[in-house]
C-alpha positions in Angstrom: -38.8 -54.6 163.6 -41.5 -53.2 161.5 -41.9 -53.3 157.8 -43.6 -50.1 156.3 -46.3 -50.7 153.8 -48.5 -48.2 152.0 -51.7 -47.1 153.7 -53.6 -48.5 150.8 -52.7 -52.1 151.7 -55.7 -54.1 152.8 -55.6 -54.7 156.6 -56.3 -58.3 157.8 -57.6 -58.4 161.3 -55.1 -59.8 163.8 -52.2 -59.8 161.3 -51.7 -56.1 160.5 -52.1 -53.5 163.1 -51.8 -49.8 162.7 -49.2 -47.9 164.7 -49.2 -44.3 165.9 -46.7 -43.3 163.1 -49.0 -44.5 160.4 -46.8 -47.4 159.6 -48.1 -50.9 159.6 -46.3 -53.7 161.2 -46.3 -57.3 160.0 -46.4 -60.3 162.4 -46.6 -63.8 161.2 -49.4 -65.0 163.4 -52.1 -63.5 165.5 -50.5 -64.7 168.8 -47.3 -62.9 168.1 -49.4 -59.8 167.3 -50.8 -59.9 170.8 -47.3 -58.9 172.3 -46.9 -55.1 171.8 -43.2 -55.2 172.4 -42.3 -58.0 170.0 -43.4 -57.0 166.5 -41.3 -58.9 164.2 -41.3 -60.0 160.6 -40.8 -63.6 159.7 -39.7 -62.6 156.4 -37.1 -60.3 157.8 -35.8 -63.1 159.9 -35.6 -65.4 157.0 -33.8 -62.8 154.8 -31.3 -62.0 157.8 -30.7 -65.6 158.3 -30.0 -66.5 154.8 -27.6 -63.4 154.6 -25.7 -64.7 157.7 -25.4 -68.1 156.4 -24.2 -66.8 153.0 -21.6 -64.5 154.7 -20.4 -67.3 156.9 -20.0 -69.7 153.7 -18.3 -66.9 151.8 -15.8 -66.1 154.7 -15.0 -70.0 155.1 -14.5 -70.2 151.3 -11.9 -67.5 151.4 -10.0 -68.8 154.4 -7.1 -71.2 153.3 -7.5 -74.8 154.2 -5.7 -75.8 157.3 -2.8 -78.1 156.5 -0.5 -79.6 158.9 2.8 -77.7 159.3 6.0 -77.4 161.4 8.7 -75.0 161.9 12.2 -76.3 162.0 14.7 -74.1 163.8 18.4 -74.7 163.2 21.6 -73.1 163.9 24.0 -71.9 161.1 25.5 -75.0 159.5 28.3 -75.2 156.9 28.8 -77.9 154.5 32.6 -78.6 154.0 34.3 -81.0 151.8 37.9 -80.7 153.3 39.5 -84.1 152.9 38.1 -84.9 149.5 41.0 -85.5 147.0 39.3 -83.0 144.6 38.1 -80.5 147.1 40.7 -77.8 146.1 42.9 -77.3 142.9 44.5 -74.9 140.8 42.4 -72.4 138.6 40.7 -73.9 135.8 40.2 -77.4 137.5 36.8 -78.5 138.4 36.7 -78.7 142.3 34.2 -79.3 144.9 34.8 -76.0 146.8 36.3 -72.6 146.2 39.6 -71.6 147.5 38.4 -68.9 149.8 36.7 -71.6 151.9 40.1 -73.2 152.4 41.3 -70.1 154.4 40.6 -69.7 158.2 37.2 -67.8 158.6 36.8 -67.8 154.9 38.9 -64.8 154.6 41.7 -64.5 152.0 44.0 -62.6 154.4 44.0 -65.5 156.8 45.9 -68.7 157.1 45.3 -71.5 154.6 43.9 -74.6 156.6 41.9 -76.6 154.0 44.9 -77.9 151.9 48.5 -78.6 152.5 51.2 -76.0 151.9 55.1 -76.4 151.4 57.6 -74.4 153.0 57.3 -71.5 150.7 53.4 -71.5 151.4 52.6 -72.9 147.9 50.1 -75.7 147.6 51.3 -79.2 147.5 49.9 -81.1 144.4 48.9 -84.6 144.2 51.2 -87.0 142.2 50.5 -89.1 139.3 49.6 -92.1 141.4 47.3 -90.1 143.6 43.4 -90.1 143.3 43.4 -86.6 141.5 46.7 -85.8 140.2 47.4 -82.1 139.9 44.7 -81.3 142.6 45.8 -79.8 146.1 46.1 -82.2 148.9 43.2 -81.5 151.1 43.5 -82.0 154.8 41.3 -82.7 157.7 42.0 -83.3 161.3 40.8 -86.8 161.0 43.8 -88.8 159.7 44.7 -92.5 159.4 47.0 -93.2 162.3 48.5 -96.0 160.3 49.4 -93.7 157.3 52.1 -91.3 158.5 52.7 -89.7 155.1 50.9 -86.1 155.2 51.5 -85.8 151.4 49.3 -88.9 150.6 45.5 -87.7 150.1 44.5 -91.3 151.1 45.5 -90.5 154.7 42.8 -87.9 155.2 39.0 -88.6 155.6 37.4 -88.5 152.1 34.4 -86.3 152.4 33.0 -87.4 149.1 32.7 -90.9 150.7 32.0 -90.4 154.3 29.9 -87.7 155.8 31.3 -86.7 159.1 30.8 -84.0 161.7 33.8 -82.5 163.6 32.9 -82.5 167.3 36.2 -82.6 169.2 39.7 -83.4 169.1 39.2 -87.0 170.7 38.3 -88.3 167.2 41.8 -87.8 165.8 43.3 -90.3 168.2 41.4 -93.0 166.9 42.5 -95.3 163.7 40.5 -94.2 160.6 39.0 -97.8 160.3 37.3 -97.5 163.6 36.1 -93.9 163.1 34.3 -94.6 160.0 32.3 -97.6 160.6 
């Protein structure tokens, strides 16, 4: 590489040499000047090195810091509170779930499976001695085999107190006291 300087510049023997195109080239020492193919500029190398270092620092400063991360893949999962005595109730009552979730496939035109219905397909209400009087009796397939009264909300697994996952029908054949330890 050559740096052009004006012809009026003072030539120092062994450091500056005149080229055919009337440009002068600068080399840092007389030994380097001896090589005709390696005309270089120490100043230019320093400038380029500084620019490369500055560009590297700027690029690294703009990159976000690496932080440990992970990706969690799950399948769809629904939270259900069936069995809780206050899961479903008449309009105006504060419930844990909406009435639509008590229907099969969460569709209003499907069968109600989340709470007990009487023979006329009306919700059965809890009595005055039940945990939440006036609320619907929320059912689960997990029942207490010792309690045969389907109108007793205590006979169903209470989702407020016991977190459970429904896996198969085998759990329904065990006494409630053995299933919830």
